[in-house]
N, C-alpha and C positions, 0 to 999 in steps of 0.2 A: 376685876379690872376697873380702871377709872373710866374707860370708854363705854358709853351707853348709846347704842344706835337703835334705829328702828329694826325690829326683828319680826319677820313675817313667817307664817306657816308655809310649808313646802307646797309647791304647786305641781299637779300632774296635768300636763298639757296633752291634748289629744289631737293628732293629725289624722284627718279622715281619709285623705288620699295618699296611700302608701307610696305611690309612684312619684310623688312630688318631693324634690330635694330642697333643703333649706337654701334660701336665696344667697346666703353668705358664700356659697360655693361658686357663684357665677362671676365673682370678681367686681361686682358693682357695689356702690355704697359702703365701701370699707370704712369710710367716715360718713357722717350725716350729709345728705345732699344739700346743696345750696343753690339758690336761684331767685327767680322773680315770678310772680303770678298776678294775673289781672284782677282777681276777685275782690280783695279787700278795698280797693279804691274804685274800681269800675263796675263792681257787682257783675251782673249777667249782661253787660252792655259793652263788650270789647269790640274792637275793629282792627283792621290791618294796620292803619296808621298808628294807633295807640301801641300796638305790640312792637312794631318796628322801631318806633321812637324810643320806647323804654329799653328795648334790647340794645340799641345803639348807645344809650346812656350807661348801661352796665359796663360797656367797654370804655366810653369816654371818661367816666367818673372813676375809673380804676377799680371797679367792683369785681369785674370778671377775673382780673388777675389775682384777686383774693380767694376765688373759688365760686363766686355767684355765677353759675353758668347755665343752669336749667331755666328755660323761659317757657312758661306754660300759659296757654290761653284757656281760661276756665269757662264756665257755662256761658252760653250765648253765641257759640261759634257755628252750630249746625242748624238743621231745619227739621220740620216735622216728618218729612217723607224721605225714604231711601231711594236710591237710583233704581232703575228697572231691574238691574241685576242683584238688588238687595244690599248694595254696599252703601256706606256712609258718604256724605258729601258735606261741603261747607256752605255757609250762607254767602252766596256770590255778591250780594249787595255790600255786606260788611267786609268780605275778604275777596275782592275782585281778582287778585292774582292767584288765589288758591292756597291750600295748605301745603302741598309739596313745594311750592315756591317759597312759602314761609320757612320751611325747613332748610331750603338751600340758603336763604338769606341769613338765618341764624348760624348755620354751619360755616358760612363764609366769614362770619364775625368771630369764629372760634367758640361759639356758644352751642348749647344743646337744645333740642326741639322737644317740648313737652306738650302733650294734648290731655284733654279732660273728657271722660265719659262716665256713664252711670251703669250700675248693675241692675237697674230697673228698666221699665219700658219707656221712660222719659227721663231727660236730664233734670236735675235740680234747677229751679228758675223757670220751669214751664208753668203756665202758658206765657207767651206763645210757645206752643209745643216744640220740643226738640227731641228727636228719637234717641232712646237709650239702647244699650247693648244686650239686654236680656233676650236670650234665645238666639243671639247673633254673635256670640263670643268668638267663635273660630273665624268667621268671616271678617269681623272687625279687627281682630289681631293681625290677620293677613294684610288688611288695608293699612293699618298703622305701620307695619314693617315696610310695605311698599312705599310709604311716604318718608321713610327713613326717620321715623320717630325714635326719640331716645328715652322718653319717660311717659308713663300713663298714670294720671290721677283718676282713681275709680271710686265713684260716689255711691250713695245708697238710697236715693229717692225713688218713689213710684215702683217699689220693688216687691211688695207683699201681695202675692196673688190671692191668698185666702181671704184678705180683707178688701179686695177689689182695688188694689194698687193705690193706696192713699199717697199723697205727696210725702208725708213724713209719718213713720210709725215707730214709736219708741218701744213698743211691745209686740213685735211681729210674732206670727204663729210658729215660725221656725227660725233657727239661727241664720243670720246672713252668710255664714261661713261658706256653704256650698256654692253660692253665686260667685263669690270672690275666688274660690278654688277653680271654678270653670274658666274664668278669664286668665288666672295664673297659668293653668295648664295650656290654654290656647297660646299664650305668649311664649311659653317654653318650646312650642313647636316651630317657631319662626327661626329664620336664619340670622336674626338680629337680636342681640341682648337688650331688653327694654326694662328700665327701672320701673317697678310696680309699686305705686303708693296707694295703700288701702285706706279708704275714707269711709269708715263704717260707724263713726261717731261714738265708739265705745259701747255700742248696744249690747254685745255679747262677749265682753272682755276679750277683745281681739289679741291682747298680748299672749294669750294662751294658745292661739292657733295661727295668727298672722305671720309670725316669723318664718314659718315653713312655706308661705305663699308669696310674700312680698318683701320689699326692702324697708318699708315703714308702715306704720298704722296710726291713724288718728286715735288718740286716747279718749276723746270726749267730744262734746258739742262745740259749735263754732266759737272762736274768739269774738268778742263784741267790742264796740268802740267805747269802753268804759273801764276805769281803773279797777273796779271790782272783779273784772274778768281774770286778772292775773292770779288772785288768791284762789278762785274757783279752779283754774286749770292746774296749778301746781298741787292743789289738794287731790286732784284726780291722778296726777303723776306719781304721788308718793308711794303707793304700793307696788309699782311696776318698774321702778328705776333699774332693778337688777336684770330686766329683760333686754336692756340696751346692749348692743355689741356689734362688731363688724358685720355689715349686711342686714342688720335689723335694728330699727330705731323707732322709739315711741315719738309720735308726731304731736306736738302741743298746738299745732295750727300755725297759720301764716303770721308773720310779724306785722305789728301796727306802727313800728318805728317809721317816722316820716309822714304820717297821716294827720299830723297836727291835732292829735287826740290827747296824748299824754304830755306832761311836763318833761323837761330834759332828764331829771332824776328818775322819773317813772319809766322813760324809754330805756335808760341805763339798766334799771332793775329788770324790765321785760327782756331785754337782750341778754343780760347776764344769765338769768335763769334758763332761758331757752338754750343758751350755749352750753352751760355746764351740765344740764340734764340731757344733753346730746340729742336735742330735737333737730330735725332738719331746719335750716335757716333760710326761709323763703320770704323775700321782701314782698310786702303787700302795698307799698306806697307808690304813688306816681313819681317816678324819677325825673321824667322829662316828657311833656307833651305840649300841645299848642297853648294850653292854659296854665300848666302847673310845672314847677320844678321843686325838687326836694330841697329843704333848707340845709344850710351848711352844718348846723349842730347835729341834726339827725343823721346826715351823711357821715359825720365823724363817728357817731355811735356804730353804724353799720360797718365802718372801716376800721374799728379798733382792732388792731392786729393781734393783740394778746387774747382778747375775748374770742375772736375767730379761731385762734390757735387752740384754745381750750376745747372748743367744739370739735375741731378737726384732729384732736390729739390721737396719736396712733394707738394708745392703750385702749381707747374706746369704752371706758368705764364712766357711767353716769354718777353725778353727785346724788346724795340722798339727804333726807331731812334728819338732822341730828338733835336739835333742841328747838322748842317753841315756848316763848313766854307770851301768853295770850294777852293778859292785862297790861303788861309792859309794852306790848306792841312790837316785838321783834322776834326773829328766829334765825337759825343757822342751818345752811346746807353745805355739804362738803363731799369731796370725792378725790380719788387718786388720779394723777397724771403720769405720763411716761417719765423716765429718768428719776424716779423717786420723788417727784414733786407732788404737792397737794394744792387743790383749789378750794377756797372757802368763800361763801357769800353770807353776809349778815344783812338781812332785809329790815329796813325801818318802815313798819307799816303806818306809823304816825306821820301826819303831814306837817312835821316840824323838824327843823334841824336839831340834832343833839349828838352828844358823844355816846358811842356804844362800844362795848368791850367784848372781844372774842376770847374766851378761855380756851387755850390751845388743847387741853385735854378733851374738850367737847368734840374735837375733830381727830382725836387719836394721837395728838402730839404733845410734847412737853417743851420743846425748844426749836427755833428755826434760825438758821444762820442768816437767812435773808427773807424778808417779807416785802413783797411788791404790792402796793396799793394801786390797783389799775386805774380807777376813775380819778383818784387824787393825783396820780402821776408821781407818787413819792415812793421811796424805798427805805426800809429800816433794817438795821443789822443786829444780829445777836439778840433776838427777841425771846424772852424767857416767860413761859407760863401764860401770859396774856398780852393782848394787843388792843389798844384803844385808839379810835379815830372819830372824827366828826362825820356824821352821815346826814345828808340832806333829807328833808321830808319826802317820804316815799322812795328814797334812794337806797342804794345798796353799797356796802363796803365789800368790794370784790378783791380777794387777795390770792396771790400765788406765793406759796411757801416752799423754800428750798433748803437743802442741807439740814434736814430735820432729825430730831431725836424722838423716839416713840414715847407715848404717854407713860408716866411713872418712872422714867429713867432720868436720873439727875447726875450727870458727870461732875466731878469735883471741880474741874477747871472752868466750868460754866456757872455752876450754882453754889460752889463752896468757897469759903475763905478760911485759911488756916492761920493759927497763931500758936506757936509751940506745938503741943500735942493735941490741941483742940481745933476741930474743923466744924464750922457752922454752915449749914445749907439753908439758903433762903428761897423764897418764892415757891414753897412747897404747896401743891394744890390738893385740896380734899373735896370730893364731890358731896360728902356727907359728914356730919359730926359723929365720931365714933372713937371708941378706945380699942378697936380691933383692926387697925391698919397694921400691915406687915411691912417693916423696914428691913431690907436686905442690904448689908454692907459688903461691898466688893473691894478687896484689898489689892493694891498694886503688886504685892509680892506675898508669898506665904509667910505666915507668922513663924518667927524663929523659935519661939517657945510659947507655952500656954500663957494666956494673958486675960485679965478681966478688964473689959472696957465699959464705959458708961455711955448711954444713949439717952438724950433728953429732947423733949419738944416743948414749945411754948404753950401748948394746950395743957392746962392744969399744972404747968410748970413741973411736969413729971420727969423723973430720972430713973432709969433702970440699969442694972448691971448685967452684963452678958459675958459668959465664958467663951473665949476663942481658943480652941485646941491648937497645939503646935502643928505647923504645916498647913493650916487652914487658909483658904483665900476668900471665904464667904461665911458670914454669920447673919442670922435673922432673929428678929424679936417683934413683939407687938407694941405699938405706941398709940397714944391718942392724938387725933388731929381734929381741927374745927373746920367746918365747911367754909370754903373760900380759898384764896391763893396767898394768904399772909402768914402761913405757918413757917416755922423754922425748926430744923432738927440739928442738934449739936452732939458731936461724937468726940469723946476723949479717948485717944489711943496712941501708942507709939508706932503702930503699924500704918504705913502709908495707905491712904484710901484712894481708890480709883473712881468709884461712883456709889451712889445708893439707888435702890429701886424701891418704890412705894406701891403697895398693892392694897386696894380698897377691900373692905369686907364683902363677902358674898351676900350677906343679908339673909333674911328669912322670907319665904314666900307664903302669902295668905290667899288661898283660893276663894272665889266668890261663894263657894258652898259653906264657908265659915262665917259668912255675914248674915245678919238678921235683917229681914226686909220690912219696909214700911211703905204705906201709900200704894202707888200704882205698880210698883216693881214686881217682877215675876222671875223665878228661876226656871230655866229650861235646860234640858239635856240635848246636846248636839250629836250629830252623826259621828260614828267611830273615826277617830283620828283628827277631829276638828275641835274648834274652840280650845286650842292648845294653850297652856299645858294642863288644863283642868278637865275639859270635856263637857263643861257646862258654862252657862253665862246668865247674867242678870240683865233683863231687858225692861223696856217700858219705864225707863227712869224719867218721870215727869219732873217739872220744877219742884213738886212737893214729894216726890218719891226718893227714898234713900235706901242705902245698904250700909249697915253699921257693924263694926267689930271692935273688940277690945284687944289691943296689941301691946305687948310688953316691950320696953326699951331699957337698955342697960345704962344709957347716958341721956342727959337732957340736951336741948339745942335743936338745930335744924337738921332734918333728915331728908335724904334723897330717896324718892320712890320711883320704881319702874312700874308703870301701870299698863296692864294688858287690857285692850279694848277692841271692840269690833264696830265698824261703821261701813255701811254700803249704801248710804243715802245719796245716790247718784243724781246729779242735777241734769235732767233732760229738758222737759218743758220749762222748768224753773231757771235754766241757765241764762235765759234772756232777761230775767229779773234779778232776784237776790239769792238764787240758789248758789251754794258755795261748796258743795261736796264735803261739808263738815258737820260735825255735831259737838255739843257741849258736854263737858264733864267737870265736876269740882271735887276737891278733897278737902275736908275740914278736920283739923286735929284739935281736940280739947277746946272746942268752941272758939278757936281763933278764926280770923278772916279766911274764908274758903279760897283755895288756890284753884284758879280756873284754867282749863286747857281746852282749846277748840281743836279737836282732832281731825285729821284728814281721812280720806277713805282708807280702809284696810282690805277691802274685798279683792280677791284674786281669782274669782270665778264669775261666770256669767250671772247677772242678777235675774235672768229669765230662765236659764236652763241648768245652771251649775248647782253643785251640792250646797244646800242651805241658801240658795240664791245669793251666794256671796256673803251671807250674814253669819258664816261659821269661820271666817278667816281672821285670825288674831294678829294684831300689831302692838308694838310697845313704844311708849315715849316716857321720858323721865321728867320729873318735876321736883323742885325743892320745896319742902313744907316746914313751917315753923311751929313753935308751941309745944314741942315734945318735952316730956318730963321723964325722969328716971322712974321706972315702975310701969303701972298700967296706964294706957292712953286710949281715949275714945276716938276712933277714926271713922268718919262718915264719907262714903262715896255718894255723890248726888249730882244734881243738875241745877244748882242755884243760878238764877238768871236765865235759865233756858227759855223762859216765856218771852224773853226779849229778842230771841233769835228767829231765824227763818223757820227752823224746825224745833218744835217745843220739846220733843223727846230727846234725851241725851243718847250718847253712844252706849252700846251694850258693854257690860263690865265682866271681865273674866277673872282678874286677880291682881294683886300688887305684891311687889318685892320691896321690903323695907331694908335699906342699908343702914344697919345699926351696929 
């Protein structure tokens, strides 16, 4: 197939409390929750006036009618001591009318009442100390229900008893899962259904267990007010996009749109990615208070109805990473929408406006009847094979594609032009240069008698003859194609043609065990069933470490490689600085310039308690390499330039498939 997606090893998730049912069965969060939260703008210093003013703004600005309804007061709302009966209370200085009255106010506006608590002994943001819910889960759940709370954001500070309850512990002695299970169970006992948002920071790969306990889970550490945070967060989202679905949503953290941190194109990128990755859309900006009001441009981003609709789409499928061009500074994410539509995002990581091209086969398509460019506000018709548009620096080309044809399918009435008995198909896409493509010719009617037809391509100007038996409606042959979208296929026949299908070669797989090591690299065997499909991996690839193999090719030119790699370099402490959840890899063919790819995380198990600590989970990305010649080729997998990155070691290497 021409479509090359991220492929991940299967995950076995463990649910420790058999009595708990997946939250998708309670009818909440069938689409990702939307709302507003105090934290990103006001930190741990909210008050009643701030919350009420911003809640009113949700209504007045038309945001609540789009779905932004959960209003959550984050850290800073409670006090150090519980009431004599052990129950929680609010800070009466900051919230003089109280939390039940806050709930009534929000409900009267048609909004939903969200509260924040912690699975530790104190809330994040202490000191001044605010009491947490550890060991008080049942009582606090009853309190929340009595206040008519609609959602609970549940955090992870001051929670590890074995290390004397530090504020933050990224390597706790046990998994945080049981503490979140305790609160989940307590909420289920109430006569009120409460949305449960697990905020565990991705410590123990919550995607593996959180869907059975809550409606969303934070995938990683906090978003920070810097552009680099976007790359870090989506690199952490990459291996878990398939966990998203009705009632269970990976949470990329609250939005910074409107906080005057990002440029407008950066805000559009931020909002686009959060939306199509099916993250909850929680506004973190001041909408309206005594000092601040959101600017019109940022408000327009939050109110972009198409983007909100992508997030709230009933199909509930997340986009995933399809291609990444590291040195060229752009990448493609895409996923399905309801009614047969597709959404695609081409991110421009360079801070300069430029034209970028989306090859439709990279997202599983060959043709689109309609392409809607969301941020440009333009629509194109009858788009074949590729689409090009200008993308602002740090901006995103966000597209909705409708009436599409699957990759490799070329209907004659779209791609072909006939003259007499000759039909020429143009805009034929080839992911790799190879003589082993299969062209299948579908006829509009059965052949009335046996006939010899000719099939040619502009690659090497080759022409082949193929026998079509009488009554046949299909014939196939091998043809050469050159990497790119400028190929043509010409067919000479008296039989009317309906369409042709093009299938790329399967290629040949070269496991890491066939490579010769040099420098720091080491070959290790993984646990049974891991480091797929090889069972081993090459690690410790320093900037001077290499893995080399001699690979035979039947044709010269550019070859597409699918590289299997492993990375679980999770940014916890480093997330405040330059930690990016990524590692470097390079592929060099016959001493040509190395092709570099900065891979995201692949780990789908806990880095603390899972098999291989998450370093046995394979993922796949494709890249196009040049310099191939017919015959033997020297291929080196390395880490050229890795010493310039945050982490000097490259990703672990499992194997490559060469499409030749």
